[in-house]
TORDOMI-305227 format. One record per residue (C-alpha): x, y, z; residue in one letter; residue number from 1. Coordinates in Angstrom, 3 decimals. Last residue first. Layout:
N
NODE         X         Y         Z  resn  resi
NODE         X         Y         Z     A   NUM
...
END
This chain:
320
NODE         X         Y         Z  resn  resi
NODE     9.648    34.036   -33.014     X   320
NODE     8.012    30.654   -33.387     X   319
NODE     5.721    28.836   -30.889     X   318
NODE     4.561    25.233   -30.871     X   317
NODE     2.451    23.677   -28.126     X   316
NODE     2.191    19.935   -27.788     X   315
NODE    -0.532    17.460   -27.089     X   314
NODE    -1.104    13.826   -26.180     X   313
NODE    -3.029    10.605   -26.585     X   312
NODE    -1.827     7.004   -26.715     X   311
NODE    -2.840     3.514   -27.765     X   310
NODE    -0.349     0.608   -27.603     X   309
NODE    -1.001    -1.882   -30.409     X   308
NODE     0.830    -5.138   -29.898     X   307
NODE     3.564    -5.929   -27.420     X   306
NODE     6.648    -8.092   -27.492     X   305
NODE     8.789    -9.259   -24.593     X   304
NODE    12.570    -9.744   -24.449     X   303
NODE    14.977   -11.163   -21.915     X   302
NODE    18.641   -11.327   -21.012     X   301
NODE    20.157   -10.068   -24.239     X   300
NODE    23.953    -9.709   -24.325     X   299
NODE    24.908    -6.010   -24.777     X   298
NODE    27.996    -6.040   -22.533     X   297
NODE    26.245    -4.343   -19.577     X   296
NODE    23.465    -6.921   -19.588     X   295
NODE    20.496    -6.716   -21.908     X   294
NODE    16.776    -6.059   -21.358     X   293
NODE    14.123    -5.966   -24.051     X   292
NODE    10.812    -4.324   -24.778     X   291
NODE     9.129    -4.907   -28.126     X   290
NODE     6.735    -3.147   -30.478     X   289
NODE     4.719    -4.155   -33.547     X   288
NODE     2.475    -1.113   -33.035     X   287
NODE     2.733     2.227   -31.241     X   286
NODE    -0.254     4.518   -30.912     X   285
NODE    -2.552     7.207   -32.210     X   284
NODE    -3.900    10.447   -30.817     X   283
NODE    -2.979    14.036   -31.298     X   282
NODE    -3.696    17.614   -30.256     X   281
NODE    -1.440    20.363   -31.576     X   280
NODE    -1.660    23.968   -30.417     X   279
NODE    -0.007    26.548   -32.659     X   278
NODE     1.626    29.912   -32.014     X   277
NODE     3.228    32.481   -34.302     X   276
NODE     0.218    33.620   -36.397     X   275
NODE    -2.017    33.088   -33.365     X   274
NODE    -4.148    30.161   -32.102     X   273
NODE    -3.290    28.062   -35.170     X   272
NODE    -4.967    24.744   -34.322     X   271
NODE    -3.287    21.478   -35.353     X   270
NODE    -5.294    18.236   -35.260     X   269
NODE    -3.063    15.166   -35.254     X   268
NODE    -3.403    11.498   -36.181     X   267
NODE    -0.297     9.535   -35.179     X   266
NODE     1.279     6.198   -36.194     X   265
NODE     4.317     4.682   -34.546     X   264
NODE     6.391     1.581   -35.302     X   263
NODE     8.107     0.068   -32.318     X   262
NODE    11.323    -0.161   -30.269     X   261
NODE    11.920     0.032   -26.515     X   260
NODE    15.352    -1.023   -25.336     X   259
NODE    16.993    -1.276   -21.910     X   258
NODE    20.739    -1.843   -21.564     X   257
NODE    22.562    -2.793   -18.379     X   256
NODE    24.049    -0.755   -15.588     X   255
NODE    22.154    -2.781   -13.016     X   254
NODE    19.464    -5.015   -14.510     X   253
NODE    19.063    -7.081   -11.352     X   252
NODE    18.800    -3.915    -9.258     X   251
NODE    21.031    -0.886    -8.967     X   250
NODE    23.310     1.079   -11.330     X   249
NODE    20.382     2.409   -13.374     X   248
NODE    19.688     1.425   -16.976     X   247
NODE    21.543     2.697   -20.041     X   246
NODE    19.305     3.442   -23.024     X   245
NODE    18.142     2.224   -26.394     X   244
NODE    15.097     3.946   -27.913     X   243
NODE    14.139     2.814   -31.376     X   242
NODE    11.341     4.537   -33.304     X   241
NODE     9.927     3.866   -36.724     X   240
NODE     7.780     6.568   -38.263     X   239
NODE     4.217     7.575   -39.186     X   238
NODE     2.271    10.815   -39.485     X   237
NODE    -1.346    11.690   -40.369     X   236
NODE    -1.990    15.436   -40.146     X   235
NODE    -4.972    17.733   -39.893     X   234
NODE    -4.724    21.519   -40.202     X   233
NODE    -7.035    24.128   -38.654     X   232
NODE    -6.976    27.912   -38.396     X   231
NODE    -6.704    29.250   -41.966     X   230
NODE    -8.795    26.391   -43.318     X   229
NODE    -8.666    22.622   -43.827     X   228
NODE    -5.013    22.262   -44.801     X   227
NODE    -4.602    18.462   -44.950     X   226
NODE    -1.298    16.854   -44.048     X   225
NODE     0.357    13.543   -44.835     X   224
NODE     3.564    13.081   -42.790     X   223
NODE     6.442    10.675   -43.390     X   222
NODE     9.173     9.433   -40.993     X   221
NODE    12.198    11.337   -39.737     X   220
NODE    14.526     8.374   -39.499     X   219
NODE    15.357     6.101   -36.560     X   218
NODE    13.779     8.202   -33.870     X   217
NODE    15.904     9.063   -30.880     X   216
NODE    15.550    12.861   -30.956     X   215
NODE    12.109    12.707   -32.482     X   214
NODE    11.755    13.031   -36.253     X   213
NODE    10.295    15.847   -38.287     X   212
NODE     8.241    14.661   -41.226     X   211
NODE     9.275    14.100   -44.819     X   210
NODE     6.360    15.467   -46.795     X   209
NODE     2.979    14.695   -48.336     X   208
NODE     0.632    17.641   -48.854     X   207
NODE    -3.141    18.036   -49.404     X   206
NODE    -4.920    21.427   -49.472     X   205
NODE    -3.879    23.156   -52.728     X   204
NODE    -3.257    19.731   -54.231     X   203
NODE    -0.712    16.974   -54.002     X   202
NODE     1.901    19.470   -52.804     X   201
NODE     4.748    16.983   -52.562     X   200
NODE     7.880    17.500   -50.427     X   199
NODE     9.800    14.215   -50.276     X   198
NODE    13.146    13.093   -48.907     X   197
NODE    12.878     9.351   -48.406     X   196
NODE    15.337     8.014   -45.833     X   195
NODE    17.262     4.745   -45.858     X   194
NODE    18.609     3.098   -42.637     X   193
NODE    21.925     2.190   -41.017     X   192
NODE    21.974     1.404   -37.294     X   191
NODE    25.386     1.197   -35.618     X   190
NODE    26.298    -2.127   -33.967     X   189
NODE    25.392    -2.615   -30.324     X   188
NODE    26.634    -1.794   -26.807     X   187
NODE    24.860     1.592   -26.881     X   186
NODE    23.926     2.462   -30.470     X   185
NODE    25.487     4.595   -33.218     X   184
NODE    23.118     6.221   -35.684     X   183
NODE    23.434     6.214   -39.499     X   182
NODE    21.090     7.795   -41.996     X   181
NODE    20.606     7.923   -45.778     X   180
NODE    18.582     9.973   -48.135     X   179
NODE    17.072     9.793   -51.598     X   178
NODE    15.121    12.450   -53.538     X   177
NODE    11.836    14.135   -54.310     X   176
NODE    10.470    17.703   -54.757     X   175
NODE     7.011    17.939   -56.259     X   174
NODE     4.602    20.890   -56.772     X   173
NODE     6.599    23.071   -59.164     X   172
NODE     7.846    19.909   -60.833     X   171
NODE    10.726    17.430   -60.426     X   170
NODE    12.633    19.699   -58.039     X   169
NODE    15.342    17.286   -56.936     X   168
NODE    16.093    16.269   -53.363     X   167
NODE    19.257    15.196   -51.546     X   166
NODE    19.613    13.567   -48.162     X   165
NODE    21.808    13.228   -45.084     X   164
NODE    20.954    11.967   -41.622     X   163
NODE    23.419    11.904   -38.773     X   162
NODE    25.238    10.023   -36.066     X   161
NODE    25.551    10.067   -32.343     X   160
NODE    25.899     8.203   -29.106     X   159
NODE    26.929     9.395   -25.619     X   158
NODE    26.809     7.045   -22.656     X   157
NODE    29.564     8.271   -20.330     X   156
NODE    28.377    11.928   -20.254     X   155
NODE    24.831    10.923   -19.279     X   154
NODE    25.693     8.531   -16.457     X   153
NODE    24.871    11.061   -13.711     X   152
NODE    21.481    11.429   -15.358     X   151
NODE    20.500     7.926   -14.205     X   150
NODE    17.978     6.249   -16.497     X   149
NODE    20.031     7.091   -19.552     X   148
NODE    19.768     8.114   -23.212     X   147
NODE    22.424    10.422   -24.553     X   146
NODE    22.501    12.229   -27.872     X   145
NODE    24.670    13.887   -30.545     X   144
NODE    23.139    14.697   -33.915     X   143
NODE    24.244    15.656   -37.407     X   142
NODE    21.352    16.682   -39.684     X   141
NODE    22.255    17.244   -43.365     X   140
NODE    19.795    18.421   -46.021     X   139
NODE    20.436    18.951   -49.694     X   138
NODE    18.967    20.871   -52.652     X   137
NODE    18.926    20.361   -56.380     X   136
NODE    16.790    22.194   -58.998     X   135
NODE    18.056    25.811   -58.953     X   134
NODE    21.425    24.471   -57.817     X   133
NODE    22.873    23.551   -54.405     X   132
NODE    20.134    24.987   -52.198     X   131
NODE    21.193    24.219   -48.633     X   130
NODE    19.499    22.892   -45.520     X   129
NODE    21.397    22.243   -42.265     X   128
NODE    19.992    20.776   -39.065     X   127
NODE    22.503    20.949   -36.177     X   126
NODE    21.466    18.538   -33.432     X   125
NODE    21.751    18.137   -29.674     X   124
NODE    19.921    15.362   -27.887     X   123
NODE    18.825    14.491   -24.339     X   122
NODE    16.671    11.482   -23.486     X   121
NODE    15.964    10.637   -19.830     X   120
NODE    14.411     7.391   -18.617     X   119
NODE    12.202     7.137   -15.532     X   118
NODE    11.614     3.602   -14.231     X   117
NODE    13.521     0.507   -15.278     X   116
NODE    13.214    -3.251   -14.796     X   115
NODE    10.290    -2.616   -12.343     X   114
NODE     8.893    -5.873   -10.903     X   113
NODE    12.144    -7.680   -11.625     X   112
NODE    13.539    -9.745   -14.475     X   111
NODE    10.589   -11.406   -16.233     X   110
NODE     9.519   -13.849   -13.574     X   109
NODE     5.981   -12.466   -13.223     X   108
NODE     5.673    -9.102   -14.937     X   107
NODE     2.499    -8.261   -13.022     X   106
NODE     2.596    -4.483   -13.615     X   105
NODE     5.198    -2.100   -15.102     X   104
NODE     5.125     1.719   -15.014     X   103
NODE     7.489     3.593   -17.313     X   102
NODE     8.156     7.351   -16.974     X   101
NODE     9.684     8.795   -20.147     X   100
NODE    11.490    12.126   -19.922     X    99
NODE    12.324    13.897   -23.131     X    98
NODE    14.790    16.674   -23.905     X    97
NODE    15.646    18.355   -27.229     X    96
NODE    18.182    21.028   -28.139     X    95
NODE    18.411    22.367   -31.698     X    94
NODE    20.993    24.604   -33.426     X    93
NODE    19.801    25.784   -36.818     X    92
NODE    21.032    26.309   -40.375     X    91
NODE    18.984    27.562   -43.321     X    90
NODE    19.324    28.047   -47.074     X    89
NODE    16.188    27.765   -49.216     X    88
NODE    14.277    30.924   -48.166     X    87
NODE    17.476    33.048   -47.941     X    86
NODE    20.315    33.330   -45.384     X    85
NODE    18.241    31.806   -42.594     X    84
NODE    19.753    31.517   -39.113     X    83
NODE    18.277    29.191   -36.517     X    82
NODE    17.800    28.823   -32.796     X    81
NODE    16.030    25.727   -31.571     X    80
NODE    14.207    24.624   -28.457     X    79
NODE    12.507    21.258   -27.932     X    78
NODE    10.539    20.078   -24.933     X    77
NODE     9.427    16.825   -23.395     X    76
NODE     7.063    14.966   -21.120     X    75
NODE     6.105    11.306   -21.399     X    74
NODE     3.878     8.943   -19.417     X    73
NODE     4.235     5.239   -20.229     X    72
NODE     2.206     2.107   -19.498     X    71
NODE     3.167    -1.496   -18.933     X    70
NODE     1.423    -4.821   -18.668     X    69
NODE     2.247    -8.344   -17.589     X    68
NODE     2.186   -11.764   -19.185     X    67
NODE     4.244   -13.775   -21.696     X    66
NODE     3.676   -11.253   -24.425     X    65
NODE     3.133    -7.818   -22.937     X    64
NODE    -0.246    -6.151   -22.573     X    63
NODE    -0.550    -2.393   -22.816     X    62
NODE    -1.643     0.120   -20.164     X    61
NODE    -2.466     3.370   -22.016     X    60
NODE     0.308     5.627   -23.346     X    59
NODE     0.376     9.207   -22.097     X    58
NODE     1.568    12.282   -23.946     X    57
NODE     3.376    15.525   -23.281     X    56
NODE     4.281    18.776   -24.879     X    55
NODE     6.519    21.804   -25.177     X    54
NODE     7.904    23.224   -28.426     X    53
NODE     9.927    26.348   -29.051     X    52
NODE    11.262    27.839   -32.330     X    51
NODE    13.727    30.692   -32.759     X    50
NODE    14.562    33.072   -35.552     X    49
NODE    17.680    34.811   -36.908     X    48
NODE    18.009    36.543   -40.298     X    47
NODE    16.597    36.111   -43.792     X    46
NODE    13.204    35.774   -45.494     X    45
NODE    11.537    37.194   -42.371     X    44
NODE     8.971    35.053   -40.495     X    43
NODE     5.470    36.538   -40.640     X    42
NODE     3.305    38.973   -38.716     X    41
NODE     6.151    41.321   -37.753     X    40
NODE     5.497    44.194   -35.359     X    39
NODE     1.998    43.378   -34.174     X    38
NODE     2.533    39.635   -34.639     X    37
NODE     5.593    39.705   -32.405     X    36
NODE     3.727    41.387   -29.564     X    35
NODE     0.861    38.892   -29.841     X    34
NODE     3.286    35.998   -30.109     X    33
NODE     5.063    37.088   -26.958     X    32
NODE     1.812    37.316   -25.038     X    31
NODE     0.531    33.976   -26.372     X    30
NODE     3.820    32.205   -25.748     X    29
NODE     4.110    33.473   -22.156     X    28
NODE     0.494    32.540   -21.387     X    27
NODE     0.912    29.116   -23.010     X    26
NODE     4.256    28.648   -21.207     X    25
NODE     2.697    29.337   -17.811     X    24
NODE    -0.249    27.025   -18.530     X    23
NODE     2.158    24.302   -19.662     X    22
NODE     4.385    24.638   -16.582     X    21
NODE     1.401    24.466   -14.229     X    20
NODE    -0.043    21.479   -16.039     X    19
NODE     3.264    19.561   -15.920     X    18
NODE     3.851    20.346   -12.249     X    17
NODE     0.338    19.251   -11.370     X    16
NODE     0.641    16.113   -13.515     X    15
NODE     4.020    15.169   -12.033     X    14
NODE     2.767    15.686    -8.471     X    13
NODE    -0.294    13.514    -9.179     X    12
NODE     1.902    10.740   -10.691     X    11
NODE     4.421    10.906    -7.815     X    10
NODE     1.610    10.843    -5.210     X     9
NODE     0.021     7.826    -6.956     X     8
NODE     3.368     5.995    -7.064     X     7
NODE     3.970     6.752    -3.373     X     6
NODE     0.493     5.481    -2.483     X     5
NODE     1.143     2.238    -4.360     X     4
NODE     4.467     1.734    -2.593     X     3
NODE     2.841     2.376     0.795     X     2
NODE    -0.003     0.000     0.001     X     1
END
């Protein structure tokens, strides 16, 4: 009962802190956006700009193969500062943080009752976009990241890599090209994966494009968007995600490797509250997923699969 009460108190405290932070940021974002919109309603064609994102989501309790359940609560933010020389040439510095709180139930003999708890994801990236010729452009996104349960281990568990791609202007509405990515992994071989670079205005309202990936996503994914009116957009986005992190120094999985990988599909409604601020509400889930535990050398101890894991969430975007 004491453990259950502590977990409830932690969850309530987290939600209160999360809601307070979100309300404060909304107020700050709205005020700043109002001032910015009075002086400058749109982003300049050149110069410095910043982008901010804050959000959270919760994944419902999901069955694991072999017995047991797990659910996840996530909070995160992203901040970037960029410089644009002209509409097609841009470079930015981006910082992202995510905290995932896992809750396990009735795992039976699979390791221990709580193989890991709160996991921290921190990444730095430098997205670069350049126009090479009137028809050819390129993107390059180097990234450095750390994924740990104990933040004191962050500097000893750094991984990195990058995504590069080229695109060709096939028609006024279609830009298409190949891409390639590589990401190093904790106690495992690097991951190599292809990327499709696409920007296709199917019609005046429909668009298919390479989406923005999370800090630990394996590839940026694809997004189909529908521009309903000046205030509302609807988006369908999918990607593959692989999170591989160092566990705590205590317990049966001490200083081992935890991994959560799955496909993800999201349906999002985006509301433009102001010219510089947007509220995104989304639902969807992970599918074809698996959780695994390895020892400190990367040898697998146990693995369990899971099916569709539904989730809901929101994020607030602001640009200045």
